[in-house]
Structures are given as structure tokens and as C-alpha cells.
C-alpha positions in Angstrom: -0.6 2.4 -25.6 -1.7 5.7 -24.1 -5.3 6.2 -23.1 -6.4 9.8 -22.1 -9.8 10.7 -20.9 -11.2 13.9 -19.5 -13.7 13.6 -16.7 -15.5 16.8 -15.5 -18.0 17.4 -12.7 -19.8 20.7 -12.6 -20.6 22.6 -9.4 -24.3 22.5 -10.3 -24.3 18.8 -10.5 -22.4 18.4 -7.3 -24.5 20.9 -5.4 -27.7 19.0 -6.1 -26.5 16.2 -3.9 -26.1 18.5 -0.9 -28.6 19.8 1.6 -29.1 23.6 1.9 -27.1 23.6 5.1 -24.1 21.9 3.5 -24.2 24.0 0.3 -22.7 27.0 2.0 -19.8 25.0 3.2 -19.4 23.5 -0.2 -19.3 26.9 -2.0 -16.6 28.1 0.3 -14.3 25.1 0.1 -14.7 23.5 -3.4 -13.8 24.7 -6.8 -16.5 25.0 -9.5 -15.3 21.9 -11.5 -12.9 19.0 -11.3 -10.9 17.5 -14.1 -9.7 13.9 -14.1 -7.6 12.1 -16.6 -6.8 8.5 -17.4 -3.2 7.8 -18.6 -1.6 4.4 -18.3 2.0 4.2 -19.5 2.6 1.5 -22.0 4.1 -1.7 -20.5 7.5 -2.7 -21.9 9.8 -5.6 -20.9 12.1 -5.4 -17.9 15.3 -6.1 -20.0 18.7 -6.2 -18.4 19.6 -3.0 -20.1 16.5 -1.2 -18.6 17.2 -2.7 -15.1 20.8 -1.5 -15.3 19.6 2.2 -15.7 17.6 2.2 -12.5 18.8 5.0 -10.3 19.6 4.7 -6.5 21.8 6.5 -4.1 25.6 5.8 -4.3 26.6 2.3 -3.1 23.2 0.7 -3.8 22.7 -1.9 -6.5 19.4 -3.2 -7.9 19.2 -6.7 -9.4 16.5 -9.3 -10.1 15.9 -11.6 -7.2 13.4 -13.5 -9.2 11.5 -13.1 -12.4 8.8 -14.7 -14.7 6.4 -14.8 -11.7 3.5 -13.3 -13.6 1.8 -11.0 -11.0 3.7 -11.2 -7.7 2.0 -9.0 -5.0 2.7 -9.1 -1.3 5.9 -10.5 0.3 6.8 -12.0 3.6 10.3 -13.2 4.7 10.9 -15.9 7.2 13.8 -15.6 9.7 15.9 -18.1 7.7 15.5 -16.0 4.5 12.7 -18.0 2.8 10.6 -15.6 0.8 6.8 -16.0 0.3 5.0 -14.2 -2.4 1.3 -14.0 -3.2 -0.4 -13.9 -6.6 -3.9 -12.4 -6.2 -5.2 -13.4 -9.6 -4.2 -17.0 -9.3 -4.8 -17.2 -5.6 -1.4 -18.7 -4.9 1.5 -18.4 -2.5 4.9 -19.3 -3.8 8.1 -20.0 -1.9 11.4 -18.6 -3.2 14.7 -19.7 -1.8 18.2 -18.4 -2.4 20.2 -21.5 -1.4 23.6 -20.4 -2.4 23.2 -16.8 -1.0 24.1 -15.1 -4.2 21.1 -12.6 -4.1 19.0 -14.5 -6.6 16.3 -17.2 -5.9 17.3 -20.6 -7.3 14.3 -22.6 -5.9 10.6 -21.8 -6.7 7.7 -23.8 -5.4 4.0 -23.1 -5.0 3.0 -23.9 -1.4 -0.7 -22.8 -1.2 -3.7 -22.0 -3.3 -7.1 -20.6 -2.5 -9.3 -17.9 -4.1 -7.9 -14.3 -4.0 -4.9 -14.9 -1.6 -3.1 -11.6 -1.1 -1.9 -10.3 2.3 0.9 -12.2 4.1 2.4 -12.1 7.6 4.7 -14.5 9.5 4.7 -15.1 13.2 6.0 -17.9 15.4 6.5 -20.4 12.6 3.1 -19.7 11.0 2.1 -17.9 7.8 -1.1 -15.9 7.9 -2.7 -15.3 4.5 -5.6 -12.9 3.8 -8.1 -13.2 0.9 -11.1 -11.0 0.3 -13.5 -12.5 2.9 -11.2 -15.1 4.4 -8.2 -15.2 6.7 -6.1 -18.4 6.8 -3.1 -19.7 8.8 -0.7 -22.5 8.0 2.3 -24.0 9.8 5.7 -23.4 8.0 7.5 -26.8 7.6 11.2 -27.3 7.8 11.5 -27.4 4.0 9.6 -24.1 3.7 6.4 -25.8 2.5 3.1 -25.2 4.3 0.6 -27.3 6.1 -3.0 -27.2 4.8 -4.5 -23.8 5.1 -6.8 -23.4 8.1 -9.5 -20.8 7.8 -9.8 -18.5 10.8 -12.4 -16.1 9.4 -14.8 -16.3 6.4 -16.8 -13.2 7.0 -14.6 -10.3 6.2 -16.4 -7.4 4.3 -17.4 -8.0 0.7 -15.0 -6.9 -2.0 -15.4 -3.8 -4.1 -13.0 -1.3 -5.6 -10.3 -2.3 -3.0 -10.4 -6.0 -2.3 -6.7 -6.4 -1.4 -6.5 -7.2 2.3 -3.1 -6.8 3.9 -1.6 -8.1 7.2 1.1 -7.0 9.6 2.0 -7.9 13.2 2.5 -5.2 15.8 5.5 -5.4 18.1 3.2 -6.8 20.9 2.1 -9.7 18.6 -1.3 -8.3 17.7 -2.3 -9.0 14.1 -3.7 -6.0 12.1 -5.7 -6.4 8.9 -6.4 -3.5 6.5 -9.8 -3.5 4.7 -10.2 -1.0 1.9 -13.3 0.8 0.8 -15.7 -0.7 -1.7 -15.8 2.5 -3.7 -14.0 5.7 -4.7 -16.0 7.7 -2.2 -19.2 6.7 -0.5 -20.9 6.2 2.8 -20.1 2.5 3.6 -22.9 0.3 5.0 -20.4 -2.1 6.6 -18.5 -0.5 9.5 -15.5 -2.6 8.8 -14.9 -1.2 5.3 -12.3 1.5 5.0 -10.7 0.6 8.3 -7.8 -1.1 10.0 -8.8 -4.0 12.1 -7.2 -5.8 15.1 -7.7 -9.5 14.6 -7.4 -12.4 17.1 -5.3 -15.1 15.6 -7.4 -17.9 17.2 -10.4 -16.8 15.1 -12.4 -15.6 18.1 -13.1 -12.0 17.0 -11.8 -8.7 15.7 -12.3 -5.0 16.3 -12.1 -1.8 14.4 -8.8 0.0 15.4 -9.2 3.1 13.1 -11.7 4.2 10.5 -12.0 6.7 7.6 -9.0 5.0 5.7 -9.9 4.6 2.1 -7.2 2.1 1.3 -4.2 1.8 3.6 -2.4 -1.2 2.1 1.1 -0.4 3.5 1.4 0.1 7.3 4.0 -0.6 10.0 5.4 0.4 13.4 8.4 2.7 13.9 11.2 0.4 15.2 12.2 2.8 18.0 9.0 4.4 19.2 6.5 1.7 18.3 4.1 4.3 16.7 1.9 3.0 13.9 2.0 4.7 10.5 0.2 3.9 7.3 -0.1 5.4 3.8 -3.6 6.0 2.6 -4.8 6.3 -1.0 -6.4 9.6 -2.0 -9.8 9.9 -3.7 -9.8 9.8 -7.5 -11.5 12.2 -9.9 -10.7 15.3 -7.8 -8.2 16.5 -10.4 -4.6 15.7 -11.3 -3.3 17.3 -8.1 -6.0 16.1 -5.7 -6.4 14.1 -3.5 -2.8 13.8 -2.2 -1.7 10.5 -0.8 -1.7 10.7 3.1 0.9 9.4 5.4 -0.9 9.0 8.7 0.0 8.2 12.3 -2.7 5.7 13.0 -4.1 5.9 16.4 -6.6 3.7 18.2 -10.1 5.0 17.7 -8.9 7.6 15.1 -11.1 8.8 12.2 -9.1 9.8 9.2 -11.9 11.6 7.3 -12.7 9.5 4.3 -15.0 10.0 2.4 -16.2 13.3 3.7 -13.0 15.3 4.3 -9.4 14.9 3.2 -5.9 16.3 3.7 -6.2 19.3 6.1 -10.0 19.1 6.2 -10.9 19.8 2.6 -14.5 19.0 1.7 -15.5 16.2 -0.6 -18.7 17.6 -2.0 -20.0 14.3 -3.4 -20.4 12.9 0.2 -22.2 14.9 2.9 -21.2 14.3 6.6 -23.7 12.4 8.6 -26.2 13.8 11.1 -26.4 17.3 9.5 -22.8 18.1 10.4 -20.9 20.7 8.4 -17.6 19.7 6.8 -15.8 21.9 9.3 -17.5 20.2 12.2 -16.7 16.7 10.8 -13.1 17.7 10.0 -12.6 18.8 13.6 -13.1 15.3 14.8 -10.7 13.7 12.4 -6.9 13.0 12.6 -4.9 15.1 10.0 -2.1 13.4 8.0 1.5 13.9 9.0 2.7 14.3 5.4 1.2 14.5 1.9 2.6 12.9 -1.2 1.9 13.6 -4.9 -1.7 12.7 -5.9 -2.5 9.3 -7.5 1.0 7.8 -6.9 -0.7 4.8 -5.2 1.4 3.7 -2.3 1.1 0.0 -1.8 3.9 -1.4 0.4 5.8 0.2 3.3 8.6 -1.2 5.5 10.7 0.4 8.2 14.3 -0.3 7.7 16.1 -1.9 10.7 18.6 -4.2 9.0 22.4 -4.2 9.2 23.3 -3.8 5.5 22.2 -0.2 4.7 24.1 2.8 5.9 23.3 3.9 9.5 21.3 7.0 8.3 18.7 4.7 6.9 17.9 3.2 10.3 14.2 3.7 11.3 13.3 5.3 8.0 10.5 3.9 5.9 10.8 2.7 2.3 7.5 2.9 0.3 6.5 1.4 -3.1 4.6 3.9 -5.3 2.7 1.6 -7.6 2.0 4.4 -10.1 -0.9 6.5 -11.3 -3.6 6.0 -13.8 -5.8 9.0 -12.8 -3.7 12.0 -13.9 -2.4 13.4 -17.2 1.3 13.1 -16.3 2.2 9.9 -14.4 3.3 9.9 -10.8 4.8 7.1 -8.7 6.5 4.1 -10.4 9.3 4.4 -7.9 10.6 3.6 -4.4 10.4 6.5 -1.9 12.3 7.0 1.4 10.5 8.7 4.3 12.9 10.4 6.6 11.9 10.1 10.3 13.4 12.4 13.0 14.8 11.4 16.4 11.3 11.8 17.9 9.9 9.2 15.5 8.0 11.6 13.3 8.1 11.8 9.5 9.8 14.9 8.1 10.2 14.6 4.4 10.2 12.3 1.3 13.1 11.5 -0.9 13.3 9.4 -4.1 15.1 6.2 -3.4 14.9 4.1 -6.6 13.6 5.6 -9.8 13.8 4.8 -13.5 10.9 2.3 -14.1 9.3 5.0 -16.2 11.0 5.3 -19.6 10.5 6.8 -23.0 9.7 10.2 -21.7 7.4 8.8 -19.0 5.2 7.3 -21.8 6.1 3.7 -20.9 7.0 1.6 -17.8 8.8 -1.6 -17.1 7.9 -1.8 -13.4 4.9 -1.2 -11.1 6.4 -1.7 -7.7 4.0 -3.3 -5.3 5.0 -5.4 -2.2 8.1 -4.8 -0.1 9.9 -6.7 2.6 13.2 -6.6 4.4 15.2 -9.7 3.7 17.2 -11.6 6.4 20.4 -10.4 4.9 19.4 -6.7 5.3 18.6 -6.1 1.6 15.1 -5.0 0.5 12.9 -7.1 -1.8 10.3 -5.4 -4.0 7.7 -7.0 -6.2 6.5 -5.8 -9.6 3.0 -7.1 -10.2 2.8 -5.9 -13.8 6.1 -7.4 -15.1 6.6 -10.5 -12.9 9.8 -9.5 -11.2 11.0 -9.3 -7.6 13.9 -6.8 -7.3 16.6 -6.9 -4.7 17.9 -3.5 -3.4 21.3 -4.1 -1.7 24.1 -1.9 -0.4 27.6 -2.8 -1.5 29.8 -2.2 1.5 33.1 -0.6 0.8 
């Protein structure tokens, strides 16, 4: 079923929220009105015939690693190939095993449950699991099961529009935790909202690493340079083509602009910079994105490829899950995207990697790709939290 709604904000209404000092800046940098739309493609079944028509570069094959999982979200892969997947709605973590190495899970077992479990990361034989306000750790047993969850923190920021905490370990072993904003665009009361945190795994404390990040679910470190990159979600209701999704190089102490400025310093008129600053003054203190991607595509997962299976030219490039839009007239996302990085470790361009989950003239979808992880065999696993599937993207060596 298609739902289409037009949402318009007039310049007069927006200007009333600004001080006289800021209105000048607003008039120079913001259009008179904004249009926003709601369009959610109809969900259809991921039949074998539909899966078979997915498009990828020559030599790649897309198959179902697992299905009938309801709403699989984040993925983590142990060194032995065991796959852990979270279900945010049920608050579960499930173990998937491919015992005969045929590229399809043949064992499924729930191994943990607590409210709102979502982000996953594995380090030194332990699985770390993030919920909304809690961070847990458990020992991974020889059979892949987990010890009882041990709570490390119970005071992460409150939920809101973006309650889905994600985790990743840096090359130096430091744990990072992403905390999204509570709103579309607002001045947060809690300094830990809309940030990336560094977290001590013994539960002894955490610090804000970077701020002004509306919702950076997918992030990781370039395998060769060690530079940290993350894909941030743009503000909604700024029109079909704004705000673009931002690929950022995330630096310690960096401010990435949300909610006051975005992209190359454009003003968000609904939120005035603090301390009487103009938008230009505030923008000058922020870190600009490295690349921009089509608005409302909703990047969720990102992994740098360093496996042995894909062709050499994929080494050190990133693969990103674009979950798919709801806030534009024509859908964007619903695909996997490759980010090309140059020899200096900087992103240069985007390229479609796997497409075809949108069908029926883009009026329907059978896949909203979400979590992503590199498997021990060098393939890529991708979850679909709308249709209950985990896909395997493999390269057939010739």
C-alpha cells in the first residue's frame, strides 16, 4: 500500500523561531518553503524468483544464508564463522551456524534475551550487546552459546527517535558506541545524544569522541590507514533532495553540525546555533562531510572489506546497506552501495553493488537491508529486518 503525504513549512512560520540576528542569515541560505513526502513501498515476499533477479557485478552471487528470522538487525561474526544476529523488537540474540560450509545456516539457536538488544560486537571471546540504556557482555562458549549477560552500563541516554545503539571495536581495542538523536532536529539536553562514544569495557566510564552526529549507525576503520569513517543520517522534512546522507571522517573532538548546519554548512532554520552565533560562525567550527549520498536513503550498516574472496579491487573499500527511504516521493536506497577509497585512504565515489530489492516500478520492496558483516569465509552477510532474511553475497572464483 502506498501512502503519500505532503508536508510544507512556510518561511514565515520558520522565521518566527529565529532571533533578529539570525533571520538575516536564514533569509540568505534557506528557501521560502520545504516539501516533504511519505511514501513506503508495499512489502512483498522474498520469493526465490525475486531473489534470483537481484543484480550484482559479474561473478557475484546472492543467496539466502538464513530466512524466517522475523526482524534480524545487527550482525557479528566470530572467528570460527558463527554468526550472531539481534532482533530489536523481541530483544533477542540468535546464533546461526553453517556446519557443512554450504553457504546456508543449518543451525539456529536463541542465545540471549533482554529488552531492546541491538548492537553487537565481538572481542577476545566475548560478545558485547547494546540496548537503549544498557550495555552487556557475555562469554562465548565452545558451542557458540553465551554465558549469562553481565550489565556494564545501565545509564546510556534515553531513547527517542533513534534508540538503536551500535557497537564496533577500533584496531587498538577501544570500544565505540553510537548514540543517535532523540529527535529529527533539536538542541539535545543530554550531551551524549547524537554522538559517538568511547566506552571502557570494564564498565568504568565513557567519553564523547565526536558530536553533532544525528544517527551514525554504521561506522568503521579503514583497514590500511586506521582512519574512522561513519555514515550519518540526514534531517527529515527538508524536501525530497535534502538533507543528503553524509559520509564523514570522524575525528576525536569533531563537531559534525547537527542540528544547526548540514552538508557544506547549510543552515537548518528550525534550530538556531547557541550563544548568538550565526550559522556561518557555527559552520566554521564543524567538520564537513567527505561525500554526500542521495537524501533519505538511510544508511544503516557499513563494513570495510578485507577478506580473501572478493576480487583485489574491492580491498579496503566499504560496503554500505541503504535501508531505504520513507520521506521522499520517489524511493531511494533499498540497495547495497560500494564506497571506493583511494590509495590515500580517502573516499572518492559511490557505486551500486547489489540492487533489485525494489520491484513493480519501485512501488514495492522485498528487502530493506540493514546489518552487514564480513563472514570468516570472505563473503558478506546482510540482514533484511522487514522480510526476515539474511543474504549472503559471495564471489564465485573462476
